All heavy atoms as a GROMACS GRO file, in nm:
protein
  484
    1MET      N    1   6.256  21.671  -4.632
    1MET     CA    2   6.380  21.716  -4.571
    1MET      C    3   6.380  21.868  -4.553
    1MET      O    4   6.419  21.916  -4.447
    1MET     CB    5   6.497  21.672  -4.663
    1MET     CG    6   6.630  21.721  -4.621
    1MET     SD    7   6.705  21.605  -4.509
    1MET     CE    8   6.864  21.673  -4.500
    2GLY      N    9   6.334  21.939  -4.654
    2GLY     CA   10   6.331  22.085  -4.648
    2GLY      C   11   6.236  22.136  -4.541
    2GLY      O   12   6.263  22.235  -4.473
    3ARG      N   13   6.121  22.067  -4.526
    3ARG     CA   14   6.024  22.108  -4.425
    3ARG      C   15   6.080  22.087  -4.284
    3ARG      O   16   6.055  22.166  -4.194
    3ARG     CB   17   5.894  22.030  -4.440
    3ARG     CG   18   5.813  22.076  -4.558
    3ARG     CD   19   5.680  22.006  -4.561
    3ARG     NE   20   5.604  22.048  -4.677
    3ARG     CZ   21   5.483  22.011  -4.703
    3ARG    NH1   22   5.421  21.926  -4.621
    3ARG    NH2   23   5.421  22.054  -4.811
    4GLY      N   24   6.155  21.982  -4.264
    4GLY     CA   25   6.216  21.955  -4.134
    4GLY      C   26   6.316  22.062  -4.097
    4GLY      O   27   6.320  22.109  -3.982
    5ILE      N   28   6.397  22.101  -4.194
    5ILE     CA   29   6.497  22.207  -4.169
    5ILE      C   30   6.426  22.339  -4.142
    5ILE      O   31   6.464  22.414  -4.051
    5ILE     CB   32   6.594  22.219  -4.289
    5ILE    CG1   33   6.680  22.093  -4.297
    5ILE    CG2   34   6.681  22.343  -4.275
    5ILE    CD1   35   6.768  22.085  -4.420
    6ALA      N   36   6.321  22.368  -4.218
    6ALA     CA   37   6.245  22.492  -4.198
    6ALA      C   38   6.181  22.493  -4.059
    6ALA      O   39   6.183  22.596  -3.990
    6ALA     CB   40   6.140  22.507  -4.306
    7THR      N   41   6.126  22.381  -4.017
    7THR     CA   42   6.064  22.372  -3.885
    7THR      C   43   6.168  22.394  -3.775
    7THR      O   44   6.145  22.468  -3.679
    7THR     CB   45   5.997  22.234  -3.867
    7THR    OG1   46   5.901  22.216  -3.969
    7THR    CG2   47   5.931  22.223  -3.731
    8PHE      N   48   6.283  22.330  -3.792
    8PHE     CA   49   6.391  22.347  -3.695
    8PHE      C   50   6.435  22.493  -3.688
    8PHE      O   51   6.454  22.548  -3.578
    8PHE     CB   52   6.510  22.258  -3.730
    8PHE     CG   53   6.630  22.284  -3.645
    8PHE    CD1   54   6.635  22.239  -3.513
    8PHE    CD2   55   6.738  22.357  -3.694
    8PHE    CE1   56   6.745  22.265  -3.433
    8PHE    CE2   57   6.848  22.384  -3.615
    8PHE     CZ   58   6.852  22.337  -3.484
    9LEU      N   59   6.452  22.558  -3.802
    9LEU     CA   60   6.495  22.698  -3.803
    9LEU      C   61   6.390  22.789  -3.739
    9LEU      O   62   6.424  22.885  -3.669
    9LEU     CB   63   6.525  22.744  -3.946
    9LEU     CG   64   6.654  22.688  -4.007
    9LEU    CD1   65   6.667  22.731  -4.153
    9LEU    CD2   66   6.774  22.735  -3.927
   10MET      N   67   6.263  22.761  -3.762
   10MET     CA   68   6.157  22.842  -3.702
   10MET      C   69   6.158  22.826  -3.549
   10MET      O   70   6.148  22.926  -3.476
   10MET     CB   71   6.020  22.802  -3.758
   10MET     CG   72   5.997  22.852  -3.899
   10MET     SD   73   5.842  22.798  -3.971
   10MET     CE   74   5.725  22.842  -3.848
   11ILE      N   75   6.170  22.705  -3.503
   11ILE     CA   76   6.172  22.681  -3.358
   11ILE      C   77   6.296  22.744  -3.296
   11ILE      O   78   6.289  22.807  -3.189
   11ILE     CB   79   6.165  22.529  -3.329
   11ILE    CG1   80   6.026  22.477  -3.367
   11ILE    CG2   81   6.193  22.501  -3.181
   11ILE    CD1   82   6.013  22.327  -3.360
   12ALA      N   83   6.410  22.732  -3.361
   12ALA     CA   84   6.533  22.792  -3.309
   12ALA      C   85   6.521  22.945  -3.307
   12ALA      O   86   6.564  23.010  -3.211
   12ALA     CB   87   6.652  22.750  -3.394
   13GLY      N   88   6.462  23.003  -3.409
   13GLY     CA   89   6.442  23.149  -3.414
   13GLY      C   90   6.349  23.197  -3.305
   13GLY      O   91   6.374  23.299  -3.239
   14ILE      N   92   6.240  23.126  -3.283
   14ILE     CA   93   6.146  23.163  -3.177
   14ILE      C   94   6.212  23.151  -3.041
   14ILE      O   95   6.196  23.237  -2.954
   14ILE     CB   96   6.018  23.076  -3.187
   14ILE    CG1   97   5.941  23.112  -3.314
   14ILE    CG2   98   5.931  23.093  -3.063
   14ILE    CD1   99   5.829  23.016  -3.347
   15ALA      N  100   6.290  23.046  -3.020
   15ALA     CA  101   6.360  23.028  -2.893
   15ALA      C  102   6.461  23.139  -2.871
   15ALA      O  103   6.473  23.194  -2.760
   15ALA     CB  104   6.428  22.892  -2.889
   16LEU      N  105   6.534  23.175  -2.974
   16LEU     CA  106   6.633  23.282  -2.963
   16LEU      C  107   6.566  23.415  -2.931
   16LEU      O  108   6.613  23.492  -2.846
   16LEU     CB  109   6.714  23.293  -3.093
   16LEU     CG  110   6.826  23.398  -3.094
   16LEU    CD1  111   6.930  23.363  -2.988
   16LEU    CD2  112   6.890  23.404  -3.230
   17PHE      N  113   6.454  23.443  -2.996
   17PHE     CA  114   6.380  23.566  -2.969
   17PHE      C  115   6.329  23.566  -2.824
   17PHE      O  116   6.334  23.669  -2.756
   17PHE     CB  117   6.262  23.580  -3.066
   17PHE     CG  118   6.185  23.707  -3.048
   17PHE    CD1  119   6.237  23.828  -3.087
   17PHE    CD2  120   6.060  23.704  -2.990
   17PHE    CE1  121   6.167  23.946  -3.070
   17PHE    CE2  122   5.988  23.820  -2.971
   17PHE     CZ  123   6.041  23.941  -3.011
   18GLY      N  124   6.282  23.453  -2.775
   18GLY     CA  125   6.236  23.442  -2.637
   18GLY      C  126   6.348  23.466  -2.538
   18GLY      O  127   6.328  23.534  -2.436
   19LEU      N  128   6.464  23.411  -2.566
   19LEU     CA  129   6.580  23.433  -2.477
   19LEU      C  130   6.621  23.580  -2.473
   19LEU      O  131   6.650  23.635  -2.367
   19LEU     CB  132   6.698  23.348  -2.522
   19LEU     CG  133   6.688  23.199  -2.492
   19LEU    CD1  134   6.804  23.124  -2.559
   19LEU    CD2  135   6.691  23.175  -2.343
   20LEU      N  136   6.623  23.643  -2.588
   20LEU     CA  137   6.659  23.784  -2.596
   20LEU      C  138   6.559  23.869  -2.519
   20LEU      O  139   6.597  23.957  -2.441
   20LEU     CB  140   6.667  23.828  -2.742
   20LEU     CG  141   6.702  23.974  -2.767
   20LEU    CD1  142   6.844  24.002  -2.717
   20LEU    CD2  143   6.692  24.007  -2.914
   21THR      N  144   6.432  23.843  -2.538
   21THR     CA  145   6.328  23.919  -2.469
   21THR      C  146   6.337  23.898  -2.318
   21THR      O  147   6.323  23.993  -2.240
   21THR     CB  148   6.189  23.875  -2.519
   21THR    OG1  149   6.184  23.891  -2.661
   21THR    CG2  150   6.079  23.958  -2.457
   22ALA      N  151   6.361  23.776  -2.274
   22ALA     CA  152   6.372  23.747  -2.131
   22ALA      C  153   6.492  23.818  -2.070
   22ALA      O  154   6.483  23.869  -1.957
   22ALA     CB  155   6.382  23.597  -2.110
   23ASN      N  156   6.603  23.824  -2.141
   23ASN     CA  157   6.721  23.893  -2.089
   23ASN      C  158   6.697  24.042  -2.074
   23ASN      O  159   6.740  24.104  -1.977
   23ASN     CB  160   6.842  23.867  -2.178
   23ASN     CG  161   6.903  23.731  -2.152
   23ASN    OD1  162   6.895  23.679  -2.042
   23ASN    ND2  163   6.965  23.675  -2.253
   24VAL      N  164   6.630  24.102  -2.172
   24VAL     CA  165   6.600  24.246  -2.165
   24VAL      C  166   6.506  24.272  -2.048
   24VAL      O  167   6.527  24.366  -1.970
   24VAL     CB  168   6.541  24.296  -2.298
   24VAL    CG1  169   6.486  24.437  -2.285
   24VAL    CG2  170   6.645  24.289  -2.408
   25ALA      N  171   6.403  24.190  -2.032
   25ALA     CA  172   6.309  24.208  -1.921
   25ALA      C  173   6.379  24.188  -1.786
   25ALA      O  174   6.354  24.264  -1.692
   25ALA     CB  175   6.193  24.110  -1.935
   26ALA      N  176   6.465  24.090  -1.776
   26ALA     CA  177   6.537  24.065  -1.650
   26ALA      C  178   6.627  24.182  -1.615
   26ALA      O  179   6.643  24.215  -1.496
   26ALA     CB  180   6.619  23.937  -1.661
   27PHE      N  181   6.684  24.246  -1.714
   27PHE     CA  182   6.770  24.362  -1.689
   27PHE      C  183   6.691  24.473  -1.621
   27PHE      O  184   6.736  24.532  -1.522
   27PHE     CB  185   6.831  24.412  -1.820
   27PHE     CG  186   6.908  24.539  -1.806
   27PHE    CD1  187   7.035  24.539  -1.750
   27PHE    CD2  188   6.856  24.659  -1.848
   27PHE    CE1  189   7.108  24.655  -1.737
   27PHE    CE2  190   6.926  24.777  -1.835
   27PHE     CZ  191   7.052  24.775  -1.780
   28PHE      N  192   6.571  24.502  -1.672
   28PHE     CA  193   6.491  24.609  -1.614
   28PHE      C  194   6.435  24.570  -1.478
   28PHE      O  195   6.428  24.653  -1.387
   28PHE     CB  196   6.377  24.648  -1.708
   28PHE     CG  197   6.425  24.723  -1.830
   28PHE    CD1  198   6.414  24.666  -1.955
   28PHE    CD2  199   6.483  24.847  -1.818
   28PHE    CE1  200   6.459  24.733  -2.066
   28PHE    CE2  201   6.529  24.915  -1.928
   28PHE     CZ  202   6.517  24.858  -2.054
   29VAL      N  203   6.396  24.449  -1.459
   29VAL     CA  204   6.342  24.404  -1.331
   29VAL      C  205   6.452  24.405  -1.225
   29VAL      O  206   6.428  24.445  -1.111
   29VAL     CB  207   6.279  24.263  -1.345
   29VAL    CG1  208   6.247  24.205  -1.209
   29VAL    CG2  209   6.156  24.269  -1.432
   30GLU      N  210   6.572  24.365  -1.260
   30GLU     CA  211   6.684  24.362  -1.166
   30GLU      C  212   6.717  24.502  -1.117
   30GLU      O  213   6.741  24.522  -1.000
   30GLU     CB  214   6.805  24.299  -1.232
   30GLU     CG  215   6.925  24.289  -1.141
   30GLU     CD  216   7.043  24.226  -1.211
   30GLU    OE1  217   7.022  24.135  -1.293
   30GLU    OE2  218   7.156  24.267  -1.184
   31GLU      N  219   6.717  24.600  -1.205
   31GLU     CA  220   6.747  24.737  -1.165
   31GLU      C  221   6.645  24.787  -1.064
   31GLU      O  222   6.680  24.848  -0.965
   31GLU     CB  223   6.746  24.828  -1.288
   31GLU     CG  224   6.854  24.798  -1.387
   31GLU     CD  225   6.961  24.903  -1.386
   31GLU    OE1  226   6.932  25.016  -1.347
   31GLU    OE2  227   7.074  24.870  -1.424
   32ASP      N  228   6.518  24.758  -1.088
   32ASP     CA  229   6.413  24.802  -0.997
   32ASP      C  230   6.426  24.732  -0.863
   32ASP      O  231   6.406  24.792  -0.759
   32ASP     CB  232   6.276  24.773  -1.060
   32ASP     CG  233   6.162  24.827  -0.976
   32ASP    OD1  234   6.177  24.937  -0.920
   32ASP    OD2  235   6.058  24.759  -0.965
   33THR      N  236   6.460  24.606  -0.865
   33THR     CA  237   6.474  24.530  -0.742
   33THR      C  238   6.589  24.583  -0.657
   33THR      O  239   6.578  24.593  -0.535
   33THR     CB  240   6.497  24.380  -0.773
   33THR    OG1  241   6.390  24.334  -0.853
   33THR    CG2  242   6.506  24.298  -0.648
   34VAL      N  243   6.699  24.618  -0.720
   34VAL     CA  244   6.814  24.671  -0.646
   34VAL      C  245   6.778  24.804  -0.580
   34VAL      O  246   6.807  24.826  -0.462
   34VAL     CB  247   6.935  24.688  -0.740
   34VAL    CG1  248   7.045  24.766  -0.672
   34VAL    CG2  249   6.985  24.552  -0.785
   35ASP      N  250   6.710  24.892  -0.654
   35ASP     CA  251   6.670  25.021  -0.597
   35ASP      C  252   6.574  25.002  -0.481
   35ASP      O  253   6.584  25.067  -0.378
   35ASP     CB  254   6.605  25.110  -0.705
   35ASP     CG  255   6.704  25.153  -0.811
   35ASP    OD1  256   6.826  25.148  -0.784
   35ASP    OD2  257   6.660  25.193  -0.920
   36ARG      N  258   6.479  24.910  -0.498
   36ARG     CA  259   6.381  24.885  -0.394
   36ARG      C  260   6.448  24.824  -0.272
   36ARG      O  261   6.415  24.858  -0.158
   36ARG     CB  262   6.271  24.793  -0.447
   36ARG     CG  263   6.155  24.781  -0.351
   36ARG     CD  264   6.044  24.701  -0.411
   36ARG     NE  265   5.995  24.764  -0.532
   36ARG     CZ  266   5.926  24.702  -0.625
   36ARG    NH1  267   5.899  24.574  -0.612
   36ARG    NH2  268   5.885  24.765  -0.732
   37SER      N  269   6.544  24.736  -0.292
   37SER     CA  270   6.614  24.673  -0.181
   37SER      C  271   6.694  24.777  -0.101
   37SER      O  272   6.698  24.770   0.021
   37SER     CB  273   6.709  24.565  -0.232
   37SER     OG  274   6.636  24.460  -0.289
   38GLN      N  275   6.756  24.870  -0.170
   38GLN     CA  276   6.832  24.973  -0.099
   38GLN      C  277   6.740  25.063  -0.019
   38GLN      O  278   6.773  25.103   0.094
   38GLN     CB  279   6.914  25.055  -0.199
   38GLN     CG  280   7.029  24.977  -0.258
   38GLN     CD  281   7.106  25.054  -0.363
   38GLN    OE1  282   7.062  25.160  -0.408
   38GLN    NE2  283   7.219  25.000  -0.406
   39ALA      N  284   6.622  25.094  -0.073
   39ALA     CA  285   6.527  25.177   0.000
   39ALA      C  286   6.475  25.101   0.123
   39ALA      O  287   6.460  25.159   0.231
   39ALA     CB  288   6.411  25.217  -0.091
   40ASP      N  289   6.447  24.973   0.106
   40ASP     CA  290   6.401  24.891   0.219
   40ASP      C  291   6.508  24.883   0.327
   40ASP      O  292   6.478  24.891   0.446
   40ASP     CB  293   6.364  24.751   0.172
   40ASP     CG  294   6.235  24.748   0.092
   40ASP    OD1  295   6.159  24.847   0.096
   40ASP    OD2  296   6.212  24.646   0.024
   41LEU      N  297   6.633  24.868   0.286
   41LEU     CA  298   6.743  24.860   0.383
   41LEU      C  299   6.757  24.990   0.461
   41LEU      O  300   6.778  24.989   0.582
   41LEU     CB  301   6.873  24.826   0.311
   41LEU     CG  302   6.996  24.806   0.399
   41LEU    CD1  303   6.973  24.693   0.499
   41LEU    CD2  304   7.117  24.776   0.314
   42ALA      N  305   6.743  25.103   0.393
   42ALA     CA  306   6.752  25.232   0.462
   42ALA      C  307   6.639  25.246   0.564
   42ALA      O  308   6.660  25.294   0.676
   42ALA     CB  309   6.747  25.345   0.361
   43MET      N  310   6.519  25.203   0.527
   43MET     CA  311   6.405  25.211   0.618
   43MET      C  312   6.426  25.121   0.740
   43MET      O  313   6.398  25.160   0.853
   43MET     CB  314   6.276  25.170   0.546
   43MET     CG  315   6.152  25.182   0.632
   43MET     SD  316   6.004  25.125   0.551
   43MET     CE  317   6.037  24.950   0.537
   44ILE      N  318   6.479  25.002   0.718
   44ILE     CA  319   6.505  24.909   0.828
   44ILE      C  320   6.611  24.966   0.922
   44ILE      O  321   6.599  24.956   1.044
   44ILE     CB  322   6.546  24.771   0.774
   44ILE    CG1  323   6.427  24.703   0.707
   44ILE    CG2  324   6.604  24.684   0.884
   44ILE    CD1  325   6.461  24.579   0.629
   45ASN      N  326   6.714  25.029   0.866
   45ASN     CA  327   6.818  25.089   0.950
   45ASN      C  328   6.762  25.202   1.035
   45ASN      O  329   6.800  25.218   1.152
   45ASN     CB  330   6.934  25.139   0.864
   45ASN     CG  331   7.024  25.027   0.819
   45ASN    OD1  332   7.033  24.924   0.885
   45ASN    ND2  333   7.091  25.046   0.706
   46GLU      N  334   6.672  25.283   0.977
   46GLU     CA  335   6.611  25.391   1.054
   46GLU      C  336   6.526  25.335   1.168
   46GLU      O  337   6.530  25.386   1.281
   46GLU     CB  338   6.524  25.478   0.963
   46GLU     CG  339   6.602  25.562   0.865
   46GLU     CD  340   6.513  25.634   0.765
   46GLU    OE1  341   6.389  25.630   0.781
   46GLU    OE2  342   6.567  25.694   0.671
   47ARG      N  343   6.448  25.232   1.139
   47ARG     CA  344   6.365  25.171   1.243
   47ARG      C  345   6.451  25.110   1.353
   47ARG      O  346   6.420  25.123   1.471
   47ARG     CB  347   6.274  25.065   1.182
   47ARG     CG  348   6.165  25.123   1.095
   47ARG     CD  349   6.080  25.017   1.033
   47ARG     NE  350   6.001  24.952   1.136
   47ARG     CZ  351   5.925  24.846   1.114
   47ARG    NH1  352   5.918  24.793   0.994
   47ARG    NH2  353   5.854  24.793   1.212
   48LEU      N  354   6.560  25.047   1.315
   48LEU     CA  355   6.650  24.988   1.414
   48LEU      C  356   6.712  25.096   1.502
   48LEU      O  357   6.723  25.078   1.625
   48LEU     CB  358   6.760  24.907   1.343
   48LEU     CG  359   6.860  24.837   1.432
   48LEU    CD1  360   6.790  24.738   1.525
   48LEU    CD2  361   6.964  24.765   1.349
   49ALA      N  362   6.748  25.208   1.445
   49ALA     CA  363   6.805  25.317   1.523
   49ALA      C  364   6.703  25.369   1.624
   49ALA      O  365   6.737  25.397   1.740
   49ALA     CB  366   6.852  25.429   1.432
   50ARG      N  367   6.576  25.381   1.581
   50ARG     CA  368   6.472  25.427   1.673
   50ARG      C  369   6.451  25.326   1.786
   50ARG      O  370   6.433  25.363   1.902
   50ARG     CB  371   6.341  25.449   1.598
   50ARG     CG  372   6.339  25.576   1.516
   50ARG     CD  373   6.199  25.610   1.471
   50ARG     NE  374   6.136  25.494   1.406
   50ARG     CZ  375   6.096  25.489   1.279
   50ARG    NH1  376   6.113  25.594   1.202
   50ARG    NH2  377   6.039  25.382   1.230
   51ILE      N  378   6.451  25.198   1.753
   51ILE     CA  379   6.433  25.094   1.854
   51ILE      C  380   6.547  25.098   1.955
   51ILE      O  381   6.526  25.090   2.076
   51ILE     CB  382   6.421  24.954   1.789
   51ILE    CG1  383   6.289  24.943   1.713
   51ILE    CG2  384   6.433  24.844   1.892
   51ILE    CD1  385   6.278  24.821   1.625
   52GLU      N  386   6.670  25.112   1.904
   52GLU     CA  387   6.785  25.119   1.994
   52GLU      C  388   6.777  25.241   2.085
   52GLU      O  389   6.809  25.234   2.203
   52GLU     CB  390   6.915  25.121   1.914
   52GLU     CG  391   6.948  24.988   1.848
   52GLU     CD  392   7.070  24.994   1.757
   52GLU    OE1  393   7.108  25.106   1.716
   52GLU    OE2  394   7.126  24.888   1.730
   53GLN      N  395   6.730  25.352   2.029
   53GLN     CA  396   6.716  25.474   2.108
   53GLN      C  397   6.610  25.454   2.216
   53GLN      O  398   6.630  25.492   2.332
   53GLN     CB  399   6.677  25.592   2.018
   53GLN     CG  400   6.661  25.722   2.093
   53GLN     CD  401   6.619  25.835   2.000
   53GLN    OE1  402   6.591  25.812   1.883
   53GLN    NE2  403   6.615  25.955   2.052
   54LEU      N  404   6.498  25.394   2.181
   54LEU     CA  405   6.393  25.369   2.281
   54LEU      C  406   6.441  25.274   2.390
   54LEU      O  407   6.411  25.293   2.508
   54LEU     CB  408   6.267  25.313   2.213
   54LEU     CG  409   6.188  25.411   2.128
   54LEU    CD1  410   6.080  25.338   2.050
   54LEU    CD2  411   6.130  25.520   2.215
   55LEU      N  412   6.516  25.172   2.351
   55LEU     CA  413   6.570  25.080   2.450
   55LEU      C  414   6.668  25.149   2.543
   55LEU      O  415   6.669  25.125   2.664
   55LEU     CB  416   6.636  24.961   2.381
   55LEU     CG  417   6.542  24.858   2.318
   55LEU    CD1  418   6.621  24.756   2.239
   55LEU    CD2  419   6.458  24.791   2.425
   56ALA      N  420   6.751  25.235   2.488
   56ALA     CA  421   6.849  25.308   2.569
   56ALA      C  422   6.776  25.404   2.665
   56ALA      O  423   6.815  25.413   2.782
   56ALA     CB  424   6.945  25.385   2.481
   57GLU      N  425   6.671  25.470   2.619
   57GLU     CA  426   6.595  25.560   2.705
   57GLU      C  427   6.524  25.481   2.815
   57GLU      O  428   6.519  25.523   2.930
   57GLU     CB  429   6.494  25.639   2.623
   57GLU     CG  430   6.555  25.742   2.533
   57GLU     CD  431   6.454  25.807   2.440
   57GLU    OE1  432   6.334  25.772   2.449
   57GLU    OE2  433   6.493  25.892   2.361
   58GLY      N  434   6.468  25.367   2.780
   58GLY     CA  435   6.399  25.284   2.878
   58GLY      C  436   6.494  25.229   2.982
   58GLY      O  437   6.463  25.221   3.099
   59ASP      N  438   6.616  25.193   2.938
   59ASP     CA  439   6.716  25.138   3.030
   59ASP      C  440   6.763  25.246   3.127
   59ASP      O  441   6.778  25.222   3.246
   59ASP     CB  442   6.833  25.082   2.950
   59ASP     CG  443   6.930  25.006   3.038
   59ASP    OD1  444   6.885  24.937   3.130
   59ASP    OD2  445   7.052  25.016   3.012
   60SER      N  446   6.782  25.368   3.078
   60SER     CA  447   6.830  25.474   3.166
   60SER      C  448   6.721  25.519   3.262
   60SER      O  449   6.749  25.552   3.376
   60SER     CB  450   6.881  25.593   3.083
   60SER     OG  451   6.776  25.651   3.010
   61SER      N  452   6.596  25.515   3.220
   61SER     CA  453   6.489  25.555   3.313
   61SER      C  454   6.465  25.447   3.418
   61SER      O  455   6.426  25.476   3.529
   61SER     CB  456   6.360  25.585   3.235
   61SER     OG  457   6.309  25.467   3.176
   62ALA      N  458   6.487  25.322   3.381
   62ALA     CA  459   6.470  25.212   3.478
   62ALA      C  460   6.579  25.218   3.585
   62ALA      O  461   6.556  25.185   3.700
   62ALA     CB  462   6.474  25.077   3.406
   63ARG      N  463   6.696  25.260   3.550
   63ARG     CA  464   6.807  25.270   3.647
   63ARG      C  465   6.784  25.387   3.742
   63ARG      O  466   6.824  25.382   3.857
   63ARG     CB  467   6.940  25.290   3.574
   63ARG     CG  468   6.986  25.168   3.504
   63ARG     CD  469   7.120  25.191   3.439
   63ARG     NE  470   7.160  25.075   3.361
   63ARG     CZ  471   7.266  25.070   3.286
   63ARG    NH1  472   7.347  25.175   3.279
   63ARG    NH2  473   7.297  24.962   3.221
   64GLY      N  474   6.720  25.493   3.692
   64GLY     CA  475   6.698  25.612   3.776
   64GLY      C  476   6.588  25.591   3.877
   64GLY      O  477   6.577  25.666   3.974
   65THR      N  478   6.508  25.491   3.864
   65THR     CA  479   6.395  25.471   3.952
   65THR      C  480   6.431  25.403   4.080
   65THR      O  481   6.516  25.336   4.109
   65THR     CB  482   6.285  25.386   3.884
   65THR    OG1  483   6.269  25.426   3.752
   65THR    CG2  484   6.156  25.404   3.958
   0.00000   0.00000   0.00000
């Protein structure tokens, strides 16, 4: 009976430690992902602005011809 309880407590302790470690790791990974996503979004917005500018220049030169 005592060995069964000890085994259960060991497994529960290891599981709890794993959950705690996973939560700490997820916290750091999430922060990095958010920063990277914002940088990617800024880059995409800049590229879109350049594309719109090129399209507007192409449209105005096509009308002048």
